[in-house]
C-alpha positions as a printed Julia matrix, in Angstrom:
145×3 Matrix{Float64}:
  97.92  137.93  82.95
 101.66  138.56  82.19
 102.68  141.88  80.48
 106.02  142.93  79.51
 106.36  146.89  80.24
 108.11  149.28  77.97
 110.97  149.35  80.65
 110.99  145.39  80.14
 109.69  144.38  83.47
 107.17  141.72  83.75
 103.7   142.63  85.67
 100.96  140.6   86.78
  97.55  141.99  86.1
  94.21  141.27  87.02
  91.13  141.41  84.78
  90.01  144.63  86.66
  93.46  146.22  85.59
  92.9   145.18  81.86
  89.34  146.46  81.76
  88.38  144.51  78.63
  85.62  146.07  76.54
  84.21  145.4   73.07
  87.19  146.18  70.78
  89.02  147.84  73.69
  90.92  147.32  76.72
  93.81  149.01  78.84
  96.29  146.74  78.45
  98.35  148.64  76.01
  98.78  151.25  79.04
 100.9   148.54  80.85
 102.72  146.96  77.87
 102.52  143.68  75.62
 100.56  140.85  76.98
 102.74  137.61  76.76
 100.71  134.94  78.65
  97.21  134.87  80.26
  94.39  132.81  81.28
  91.03  133.16  80.38
  87.74  131.57  81.99
  85.54  130.22  79.39
  81.78  128.93  79.77
  80.76  125.43  78.86
  78.6   125.3   75.96
  77.48  122.05  73.46
  80.38  121.35  71.3
  77.82  121.03  68.42
  76.42  124.39  69.1
  79.92  125.7   68.99
  81.29  124.01  65.81
  78.06  125.52  63.93
  78.88  128.9   65.09
  82.48  128.67  63.89
  80.92  127.37  60.75
  78.58  130.31  60.38
  81.65  132.84  61.14
  84.14  131.31  58.98
  81.54  131.25  55.94
  80.63  134.79  56.45
  84.48  135.8   56.69
  85.27  133.89  53.52
  82.42  135.77  51.92
  82.94  139.18  53.2
  86.68  139.58  53.95
  90.23  138.64  52.54
  90.55  136.33  55.08
  93.16  134.03  53.38
  95.74  136.99  52.79
  97.88  139.0   55.22
  96.04  141.58  56.97
  95.92  143.35  60.37
  92.32  143.29  60.41
  90.2   146.2   59.86
  92.41  149.58  59.46
  89.85  151.94  60.6
  87.14  152.47  62.84
  83.59  152.89  61.42
  82.64  156.86  61.89
  79.18  157.49  63.14
  76.72  156.72  60.78
  78.83  155.03  58.15
  81.33  152.19  57.42
  84.77  152.91  56.72
  85.35  150.15  54.08
  82.33  151.71  52.21
  83.88  155.23  52.21
  87.15  154.23  51.02
  85.63  152.28  48.24
  83.61  155.21  47.33
  86.42  157.36  47.23
  87.75  155.11  44.63
  90.46  153.4   46.57
  89.64  149.73  46.15
  92.73  147.86  44.95
  95.05  151.23  45.37
  98.59  150.31  46.23
 101.57  151.75  47.63
 104.36  149.83  47.49
 103.57  146.16  48.45
 100.35  147.02  50.45
  97.15  147.53  48.83
  93.55  148.14  49.89
  91.54  145.25  49.39
  89.35  144.65  46.36
  87.15  142.39  48.76
  86.62  144.64  51.48
  88.09  148.22  51.38
  88.81  148.37  55.22
  91.31  145.79  55.06
  94.93  146.36  53.85
  96.77  143.39  52.23
 100.5   143.02  52.5
 101.65  141.51  49.2
 105.47  141.83  49.86
 105.23  145.47  51.56
 107.03  147.04  54.66
 105.92  148.83  57.53
 106.52  152.25  55.97
 104.35  151.21  52.66
 101.54  150.32  55.17
 101.95  153.81  57.06
 102.21  155.63  53.98
  98.84  153.82  52.59
  97.08  154.58  55.92
  97.9   158.31  55.53
  96.84  158.44  51.63
  93.72  156.75  52.67
  92.76  159.34  55.42
  93.63  162.07  53.43
  91.49  160.67  50.28
  88.37  160.21  52.37
  88.65  163.41  54.16
  88.89  165.44  50.7
  86.09  163.49  49.37
  83.74  163.29  52.31
  85.1   165.55  55.03
  85.22  162.41  57.35
  88.46  161.85  59.09
  89.02  158.01  59.97
  90.47  157.17  62.75
  92.72  153.93  62.82
  91.77  150.93  64.58
  94.63  149.08  64.55
  97.44  149.83  67.21
 100.64  150.94  66.0
 103.48  150.31  68.17
């Protein structure tokens, strides 16, 4: 994998360097990936198409997948779900500038014409509100660069 470091250098990394895990890796210690090769295993195309159909159907049903989002905004705290806490704090649809908490899934923030500043302010507001209501500190899941 090729990565551009903060200093602008192009680095070549191996899978061991990156240490990919579920929802985690060491990639950002090095920089931003710009090219990579991935080894995939063969599977029957019919099985793959069915799996894609099922995943797509699930996303359409449960997530705001046709709007501009960065994916789930917060990690799920132990024993709970970030989206559920945000919803129970009364924040579904809450908006700062052009970024709002999704009505469909409260752990997604939709960009409806906002700025990065709007998003950062909404992140801070939601974290503070959930802490006030539940005493739980939400941890941001996205990487802010």
